[in-house]
C-alpha positions in Angstrom: 8.5 -24.9 -2.4 5.9 -24.7 0.4 7.9 -21.9 2.0 7.9 -20.0 -1.2 4.1 -20.4 -1.6 3.6 -19.1 2.0 5.9 -16.1 1.6 5.4 -14.8 -1.9 3.8 -15.3 -5.3 5.2 -13.4 -8.4 2.7 -10.9 -9.9 2.6 -8.9 -13.1 1.8 -5.3 -12.3 1.6 -1.9 -13.9 -0.3 1.1 -12.7 -3.1 2.9 -14.6 -6.2 4.8 -13.7 -8.3 4.3 -10.6 -11.7 2.6 -11.1 -14.3 2.1 -8.5 -14.9 -1.5 -7.4 -17.5 -1.1 -4.6 -19.8 1.9 -4.5 -21.8 2.6 -1.4 -21.9 6.4 -1.4 -23.7 8.4 1.2 -26.1 11.0 -0.3 -24.8 13.5 2.2 -21.3 13.7 0.7 -20.7 17.0 -1.1 -20.5 16.9 -4.9 -17.5 18.4 -6.7 -16.5 19.2 -10.3 -13.0 19.7 -11.6 -11.5 22.2 -14.0 -8.1 22.1 -15.7 -6.4 25.5 -16.3 -2.9 24.1 -16.9 -0.5 25.9 -19.2 2.0 23.1 -19.2 1.8 19.7 -21.0 0.2 18.4 -24.1 -3.3 16.8 -24.1 -2.0 13.4 -23.1 -0.1 14.9 -20.1 -3.0 17.0 -19.1 -5.3 14.0 -19.1 -2.8 12.2 -16.7 -3.0 15.2 -14.4 -6.8 15.2 -14.5 -7.1 11.5 -13.8 -4.8 11.7 -10.8 -6.7 14.7 -9.3 -10.1 13.0 -9.9 -8.7 9.7 -8.6 -7.4 11.2 -5.3 -10.8 12.9 -4.7 -12.6 9.6 -5.3 -10.2 7.5 -3.2 -10.7 9.9 -0.3 -14.3 8.7 -0.3 -15.4 12.1 1.0 -16.9 13.5 -2.3 -19.3 12.6 -5.1 -16.9 13.4 -7.9 -18.0 14.3 -11.4 -15.5 12.6 -13.8 -16.1 15.1 -16.7 -12.9 16.7 -18.0 -13.4 20.4 -18.2 -10.9 23.2 -19.3 -11.0 26.8 -18.0 -8.8 29.8 -17.6 -7.5 30.0 -14.0 -8.9 33.4 -13.4 -12.3 32.8 -15.1 -15.6 33.2 -13.3 -17.5 30.1 -12.4 -19.6 28.7 -15.3 -23.3 29.0 -14.2 -23.8 25.4 -15.6 -21.7 24.1 -12.7 -23.7 25.8 -9.9 -25.6 22.6 -9.2 -22.5 21.2 -7.5 -21.4 21.9 -4.0 -17.8 22.7 -4.9 -15.6 23.4 -7.9 -11.8 22.6 -7.8 -9.7 24.3 -10.4 -6.0 23.6 -10.8 -3.2 24.9 -13.0 0.2 23.2 -13.7 2.9 25.7 -14.8 6.4 25.1 -16.1 9.3 26.3 -14.0 13.0 26.7 -14.5 14.9 23.5 -15.2 12.8 20.5 -14.2 10.7 22.5 -11.7 6.9 22.3 -11.9 4.3 24.5 -10.2 0.7 23.7 -9.2 -1.9 26.3 -8.3 -5.1 25.2 -6.8 -8.3 27.2 -6.3 -11.6 26.0 -4.9 -15.1 27.6 -5.2 -18.1 27.2 -3.1 -21.2 26.7 -5.2 -23.7 27.9 -6.2 -22.5 31.3 -4.9 -19.3 31.0 -6.9 -17.2 32.5 -4.2 -13.5 31.5 -3.9 -13.0 29.8 -0.5 -9.5 28.3 -0.9 -6.3 28.9 -2.9 -2.8 27.5 -2.5 0.3 27.0 -4.7 2.9 24.2 -4.8 6.3 23.5 -6.4 8.4 20.5 -7.0 12.0 20.6 -8.4 11.7 17.3 -10.3 8.7 17.0 -12.7 8.7 13.2 -12.3 7.3 13.8 -8.8 4.2 15.5 -10.0 1.9 12.8 -8.5 3.0 14.0 -5.0 2.1 17.6 -5.9 -1.5 16.4 -6.6 -1.6 14.1 -3.6 -0.5 17.0 -1.3 -3.0 19.4 -2.9 -5.9 17.1 -2.4 -4.8 16.3 1.2 -4.6 20.0 2.0 -8.0 20.8 0.5 -9.5 17.9 2.3 -8.1 19.2 5.6 -9.4 22.7 4.8 -12.9 21.2 4.6 -12.2 19.5 7.9 -12.8 16.0 6.4 -11.1 13.0 8.1 -7.4 12.9 7.2 -6.2 11.3 4.0 -2.5 11.9 4.8 -1.6 8.4 3.8 -1.9 9.4 0.1 1.5 11.1 0.2 3.3 8.1 1.6 5.6 5.9 -0.4 5.0 2.4 -1.5 8.1 0.1 -1.7 8.2 -3.0 -3.8 10.6 -5.6 -5.3 10.3 -6.0 -9.0 11.8 -8.9 -11.0 13.8 -7.7 -14.0 15.3 -10.9 -15.3 16.0 -14.4 -13.9 17.7 -14.1 -10.4 17.5 -10.3 -10.5 15.1 -8.0 -8.7 15.2 -4.3 -8.0 13.8 -2.4 -5.1 11.5 0.5 -6.2 9.7 3.3 -4.3 6.5 4.7 -5.7 3.4 6.8 -4.9 0.3 4.8 -3.9 -0.9 4.8 -7.5 2.5 3.6 -8.8 2.5 6.5 -11.2 5.7 7.8 -9.8 8.5 5.2 -9.5 12.1 5.4 -8.6 14.6 2.5 -8.4 16.7 2.6 -5.3 18.4 -0.8 -5.2 19.6 -2.9 -8.1 22.1 -5.6 -8.9 21.4 -9.2 -7.9 18.2 -10.6 -6.3 16.8 -8.0 -3.9 13.5 -9.0 -2.3 11.1 -8.5 0.6 11.5 -4.7 1.2 10.0 -3.4 4.5 9.8 0.2 5.7 12.2 0.6 8.6 10.5 3.6 10.3 7.2 5.4 10.2 8.8 8.5 8.6 9.9 6.2 5.7 13.5 7.3 5.7 14.9 3.7 5.3 14.1 0.2 4.3 15.1 -3.3 5.2 15.5 -5.8 2.4 16.9 -9.3 1.7 19.6 -9.8 -0.8 19.9 -13.4 -1.9 23.4 -14.8 -2.7 25.4 -17.6 -1.2 23.7 -16.8 2.1 20.6 -14.6 2.5 21.6 -11.2 4.0 19.4 -8.5 5.5 20.4 -4.9 4.7 19.2 -1.5 5.9 19.2 1.2 3.2 18.5 5.0 3.7 16.6 6.2 0.7 17.7 9.8 1.1 21.5 9.4 1.9 22.2 6.1 0.1 23.7 4.8 3.3 23.6 1.0 3.4 24.7 -1.5 6.2 24.5 -5.2 6.7 22.1 -6.2 9.5 22.1 -10.0 9.7 23.0 -13.1 7.7 21.4 -16.5 8.0 21.4 -19.9 6.3 18.2 -21.0 4.6 16.1 -17.8 4.5 16.0 -14.4 6.1 13.1 -11.9 5.8 12.1 -8.9 7.9 8.3 -9.0 8.1 7.6 -6.2 10.7 9.3 -3.4 12.6 8.3 -2.1 16.0 6.9 1.5 16.2 10.2 2.7 17.8 12.3 1.0 15.1 14.3 -0.9 17.7 12.9 -4.4 17.1 12.5 -6.5 14.0 10.4 -9.6 13.4 12.5 -11.9 11.2 11.7 -15.2 9.5 14.9 -17.3 9.7 15.8 -20.9 9.0 19.2 -21.5 10.6 18.3 -25.2 11.1 16.4 -25.8 7.9 12.8 -25.0 9.0 11.7 -21.4 9.2 10.8 -19.9 12.6 10.1 -16.4 13.9 12.8 -14.4 15.6 12.9 -11.0 17.2 16.0 -8.9 16.5 17.1 -6.0 18.6 18.7 -3.3 16.4 20.4 -1.6 19.3 22.2 -4.7 20.8 22.3 -6.8 17.7 20.9 -9.8 19.6 18.0 -12.0 18.6 15.4 -14.1 20.4 13.6 -17.1 19.0 9.8 -16.7 19.3 8.4 -19.9 17.7 9.6 -23.5 18.1 7.7 -25.5 15.6 9.2 -28.2 13.4 7.3 -27.1 10.3 6.8 -23.6 8.8 6.3 -20.4 10.7 6.6 -17.2 8.6 5.5 -13.6 8.1 5.1 -12.4 11.7 3.4 -9.1 12.6 3.2 -7.3 15.9 -0.3 -7.0 17.5 -2.0 -5.8 20.7 0.5 -3.1 21.6 3.4 -5.2 20.3 3.0 -7.7 23.2 2.0 -10.5 20.9 2.6 -11.6 17.3 0.5 -13.1 14.6 2.0 -15.3 11.9 1.4 -17.9 9.2 2.0 -21.5 10.0 1.3 -24.9 8.5 0.6 -26.5 11.9 -2.8 -27.8 10.7 -1.4 -29.2 7.5 -2.2 -26.0 5.5 -1.4 -22.3 5.9 -3.4 -20.7 8.6 -3.0 -17.8 11.0 -1.9 -18.1 14.6 -0.8 -15.8 17.4 1.5 -16.0 20.4 2.5 -13.8 23.3 6.1 -12.8 23.0 8.1 -14.9 25.5 5.6 -17.7 25.6 5.5 -20.9 23.6 1.7 -21.1 23.8 0.1 -20.7 20.3 -3.5 -19.7 19.6 -5.4 -20.3 16.3 -6.9 -17.0 15.0 -8.9 -18.1 11.9 -11.3 -21.0 11.8 -12.5 -21.0 8.2 -10.7 -21.6 4.9 -8.0 -24.2 4.0 -5.3 -21.8 2.7 -5.0 -18.5 4.7 -1.5 -17.7 3.3 -1.0 -13.9 3.9 -1.8 -11.5 6.7 -1.1 -8.0 8.0 -1.8 -6.4 11.3 -2.6 -3.0 12.7 -3.3 -2.6 16.5 -5.9 -5.2 17.3 -7.0 -5.9 13.7 -5.8 -8.5 11.2 -6.5 -8.5 7.5 -5.8 -11.8 5.7 -6.3 -13.7 2.5 -8.3 -16.9 2.5 -8.9 -19.4 -0.3 -12.6 -19.9 -0.8 -12.6 -22.6 -3.5 -10.7 -25.8 -4.2 -10.5 -26.1 -8.0 -7.8 -28.4 -9.4 -7.9 -27.2 -13.0 -9.1 -23.6 -12.8 -8.3 -20.5 -10.7 -9.4 -20.5 -7.1 -11.0 -17.5 -5.3 -9.1 -15.8 -2.5 -10.9 -13.2 -0.6 -9.8 -10.7 2.1 -11.2 -10.7 5.6 -10.8 -8.4 8.5 -10.9 -9.7 12.1 -10.3 -8.4 15.6 -7.8 -10.1 18.0 -10.1 -9.2 20.9 -13.6 -10.1 19.8 -15.4 -12.4 17.3 -15.7 -9.6 14.8 -15.1 -10.7 11.2 -15.8 -8.8 8.0 -15.3 -9.9 4.4 -13.7 -7.1 2.3 -13.7 -8.6 -1.2 -16.2 -10.8 -3.1 -14.5 -12.3 -6.1 -11.2 -12.9 -7.9 -7.8 -13.7 -6.3 -7.1 -11.0 -3.6 -3.8 -11.4 -1.9 -0.9 -9.7 0.0 -3.0 -7.2 2.0 -1.2 -4.2 3.7 -2.7 -1.7 6.2 -2.1 2.0 5.7 0.0 3.6 8.5 -3.2 4.9 10.1 -5.1 1.5 9.8 -8.0 3.1 7.9 -7.2 1.6 4.5 -5.9 -1.7 3.0 -3.8 -2.1 -0.1 -3.8 -5.5 -1.9 -3.2 -7.2 -5.2 -6.3 -8.4 -7.2 -6.5 -10.9 -10.1 -9.8 -11.2 -11.9 -10.8 -12.2 -15.4 -7.2 -12.5 -16.7 -6.4 -9.0 -15.4 -4.4 -7.7 -12.4 -4.9 -4.6 -10.3 -3.6 -2.9 -7.2 -6.6 -2.3 -4.9 -7.3 0.2 -2.1 -10.1 -0.5 0.4 -11.3 2.5 2.5 -12.5 0.5 5.6 -14.6 3.2 7.2 -16.5 4.0 4.0 -17.0 0.5 2.6 -15.5 1.6 -0.7 -12.8 0.0 -2.8 -10.8 1.2 -5.8 -8.8 -0.7 -8.4 -5.7 0.5 -10.3 -5.4 -1.8 -13.4 -2.0 -3.3 -13.7 0.0 -5.0 -16.4 3.5 -5.8 -17.5 5.4 -5.8 -14.2 6.4 -8.8 -12.1 6.3 -7.8 -8.5 7.6 -10.0 -5.8 6.5 -8.2 -2.6 5.1 -4.8 -1.5 5.0 -2.6 1.6 3.1 0.6 2.2 
């Protein structure tokens, strides 16, 4: 049971609209209004389009976004009432042949009303419309030479319980609006992206013996990677994809192993008689950080690969049960209270592996399972507060956070 508590907690999730959790906007950010000129979709569908466009602009943290829903003809002149804004973004969804969907985007500089940007997009499957919006906002952001927000078009992968002893692997956009089941049948858990291009995943299938599989999400190719008694989880992948950090328990207690995908050999990295799980590469992949109960409670430790020496990384909190790493930074969840008969508070913290830097990222609720974006500039996590659940995004450089309210889905683990 202690291993389960360290590795995962079931959550009930479902995506909805983005809402702002922390607001520290700089007055220098440009203001932007949005107009919908779509010829496709009923009012409900058009509202979904608008909320995603508005949400992407807000989550970028680069604009002061007016959340008023406005309609317009795509070729109309700019309404003089909007000229108090810096920019106007107008978009139009159009129906294509079969399941195709088109998106046209036009931007105006205000108050002059001159068109400064225009681009068109197409997707063959209408279910993928969130990615049309993400790409359009990314491109417009790049046109204005804002810091990149390319992470918006990346997939999220998660395991979702469907019934007792059954869980599917699902890929989604970062808002969980688009979802596609890629693995089903049996208990499939702990998905982990196998490469930075997100072509494949590793996941564990539980049966008579836990088995680690690789699955290519584009070709459907699947192969067995490793099998172990006790438990088997892939917690991190090296940048070149040739090494995996695995939690295995061949002798009853979980330890950290490094698996070479080229040779098929593995090296044991930790040698503790208790629980060592959830390892991540840090400091140029020369060291690892992991969760261990060496102090009698879950805490975060690090070790140089090839050395048995272990260093404690966190010195506050009595239950630091989840972490993720990017370069020289670690984000982790720490229990702040010790209530026996009510919910405890878990907050997220950011620390450096090379200095005494520490920064609290959340202030209330139960915040768990943090994951860095691929560029290290954002953190995704799960938040419980006031009997509600949400998927959170923290934009680290901007001190802003966003919540996507969730309900109705029981998610076992998530990777970004």
